[in-house]
N, C-alpha and C positions, 0 to 999 in steps of 0.2 A: 655235677659236671653236665647234663642234658640242659640245664637251662642257661650255663654260659654258652654253649652249643647252638640253640637256637638264638639266643643274642649277638651271638655273633653271625650268624648267617643273618639275621634280619639288618644286622649294620652293613653286610658286604651287600647285600638288597639293595638297602636305600643308597650305596656308594652308587651303586650300578647304576639306579633309577635317574640320581642326580647329574651324571655323567651324559646320560642319554641328551643330545641334540633334538629338539622339537623346531620342525618348520611349516608356519601356517600357510596354507596357500588357498586365497578368496575371488570371487569375481565369476565372470560369467559363465550363464549357465549351460553353453554350447558347450562347453570346454570340460564339463563337470566331471562326465562320462571320464572322457581320456585322463583327466587329471587321478583321478582316484585309481586308474590303471595304472598310471607312472608310478603313484607313490604306493603302491601296493606292492607293484614289482621292484623296483628301487629300495622297499624297507626287507623284501626278502633273501637281499645282499648285503644289507647296513645294518645289524640288529641294533646299532646305538644311535639310528636315526628315527624318528617318529615322526611322520607326515601328516597333518591334517589340511582335509579339502573339502571347501563348502562352494556354492554357488552363492546368486542374491543378484545377478547380473554383471556385465563390466562397469558400470557406472559407479557400482556398490562396493565390488573390488576397487578401483581405484580409488575411491574415496577410503577407503578403509589403505592404502597404502600412503595417503597423504597423511592421513589422521596415525599411523604408526599402530592398526592394529590386527597388522597384516604381513608378512615377511616379502609374499611374491602374490603379486594379483593376474589371475588370467584375464585374459582380455581379448574378445573377437574383433577389436576396431582399437586402429592409433589412437594416443591416449591426445587431447584435446591441449593446442598451446594453454590455455589457459589453465588444465590441471598441472602440466609442467610448471607455470609459476606458481601456483601454490605451494608444490614439490620445491619449487628454488627459494622461494622464503622463509620455509619451515627449514629446510634439511640442507640449504645450499647447493642445490643439485637440480639437475632435470630428468633425473632418473636413467635408468638403463631400459634399454628395450631389446628382449631377445625375439625372434620369431622362430617360431617352434613347430607349426606344422602349418598347411594350406585346408581352405573347405571350398565347398561349392556350394551357395546358397543355394537347397532346391527349393521349388513350386508343388505343393503338397494338392494334391486332390484325395476325392474318395473313390475308391476303387470302381463304383459304378460309373463314375461319370465320365464320357467319351470323350473328353477333350484332350489331346494327345500333344499338343503343343503352342505357345502363346507367344507372341513377340515383347520385347521388353516395353514396346508403346502401349500394348494392349494389356499388359501387367500394373505399369504403371495408371491407364486409365482405369481398370478396374479397383483399383486399390485406391484411387480420389474419387469413386463416384460416379465418373462420366460413363462406364459401363455398370451396368447394375441388373442382367440376363443375359445367361450364359450363350442365350441365340445370339446376342449380340456379337460374340466371338465363335461360332459356328457349332454351339452345345444346341443342350437340351432348352425350352422354352421354361425358364424357372429362376427366382432369383438368386444370386450370388451372395452370397454370406461370407462374410471378410472375416478373418479370423488372424491377430498380430500378435505382437511383444507388449511388454508395455516399455513405456520409456526411457527406463536408465539399464536396457538390455542394448549391447552390442551389436546385434543383431538386428534392432527396431534403428538405431543408431543408420547403419550401413546402408540399411534399404531402401531408408527415406532419402538419405545423399542421393548414393547410386543410381536408384531405380525411379524413385517419385520424383529425383531432380529436386529435394525439396520441399516440394509440395508438402502439402498436409494431407495425414490418412484420412478417410469417409469418417462421418461420425458414428456410421453402424460399424465400422472394424471393432472385432470384440478381443482386449488384449487380454492375452494369457501370460500367467507366472512363467512360463518356458516352455522350451521347444517339444518337450514330450507331452504337456500341454495342449498346445496346437495338433500333436497329429492323433491323439485321443481325440481331439474334439473334431477333425477331417473325418477319422475312422467310423464316427457315428452322424455326419452331416453329409448326405449325399450331395449337398447343393455347395459344401465349404468348399475354401481354397485357404491355403495358409503357406506361411513360408520359413526358413530356418535348416541347420545345419545340414549337411545331406548324410553322416551318420545316425540321424532318427527317421530315417525315410522306411521308418518298417510299419507293415498293415496297412499303408497306403499306396499311391503311385505317385511318382514323380511326372511332373509334367516337361517336356522337352521347351529349352528356351531358346531365342533365338534371338538374333542382335538386329534385325528390322523384316519388315514382310517379302526380302525375298532371299534372306539368308538361310541358311540349313539349320535347323534346330538340334540344341545338343543338350544330353542328361549329363550331371557332373561326373566324371571321371577321371581318374589318373593320367589318361591319354588326353580327355578334352582339357584339362586344366593346364597340363603341361605344353600342348599346341597352343594354349588361349584362346577356345573355340568356344568354350561356355563364356558365357558373358556376364555370368555374376560370381567371382569368386573372390577370395580376400584371405589374408593370412590370417594366423591366428597367434596370438602373441604371449609373453610375458613379461610383465613389468617388475621392477626392482627399483628401492631408494638408490643404491649406491652398487657398486659393481662387486660381485658376489666372490665370499672367500669360505673356506671350511668344506662344512660339510652341503653348504647350499649350492655353492659353486659345483661341488661333486654331483648333488643332484639334477644340475642343468647341463653339466657336459655329458650324464648319463642321459638326459632327453634328448640331446643332439645326436647321438651316439648310434651305430644301426640296430642296436635293440631297444632304445625309446624309441627311432623313427618305425621299425617293425610295430609297435604297438599303437601307431599313428596309421597304418593299417589296417590293423586289425579292428580299430574301432569303426573305421570307416570313414576315414579323413585320410588326407593327402599327405606324403614324407615332404619337408623343406630340401629343394637341392642341395 
C-alpha cells in the first residue's frame, strides 16, 4: 500500500510538472535585473508558470528570437529592419514590439571626479577621442579613461547612434560585458567615464547632461524624462515572434499593469505612460 501511495504521488507530481508552462526571456543586460524582478513576482502569483531570464545583450536576445531559442527578447533598442526581415523570412512575421519601460542613459564618473555636468557635444568629443584630458572640459589635469559596452549591446548601439552621431568610439575605449561591469570599473577609476542605464548608477556619481552649452543640465529622473528635459532617454522593449497568447500574454499584461510598472520604478527605471 505504501509503495502504491508513493507511486501515485510521484505520478501526480509528474503531471503537475508537465502542466507547468515555461517562458524563456533573453537579451538586454540593462534589463536583466528588471526582467528577473518581473519574473519572480509574477511566478509568486502563478505557480503554474516558470520564467527563465538571462542576459547577453540586446543583439544576442534578438538573434535568439530569430533562431527560435527564446520566447521573449528583452531589448534596450528598437529592432533593426534587417532583423525584422530575418524574422519575416523564417516565421512570416515582422514580430511584435511592446514598450515596457523608459530609461535615461546616465553618464557615470568616479565620486572623486569634480566634473558635475557635460554637454552632448562634450560627451561626443570625449568618446570619439577629440578630448582626452579632463582639464579640457573643466576638470582636473588627468587623462580621461573611457569605458563602453560591447557592440552586441543595445545601449552601445543607442549611444553610438544618438550621442556619437554614428561616429566610431575611440580605440582606447574599454568594452565591458555589462552595465554593472562599467559601474564597478568607474567606482575604482578616478579618471574613468562610462555610460549605462539609470538603474545601475550605484557607488558612482551621475553627471548632469545638457543639450548644448547654453542649456540647463539634468540627471535622469521621472520628471526630467517625462518633460523631455533629459537629452539621452529611450524606451525599453519586449519583442516576440507572434502576438502573445496564454501564460505569455498574461505575463506581458501584468508587466504593463500598475503592479508591473511599480517594479519598474522600484528597480530604478521609469514607467511607460
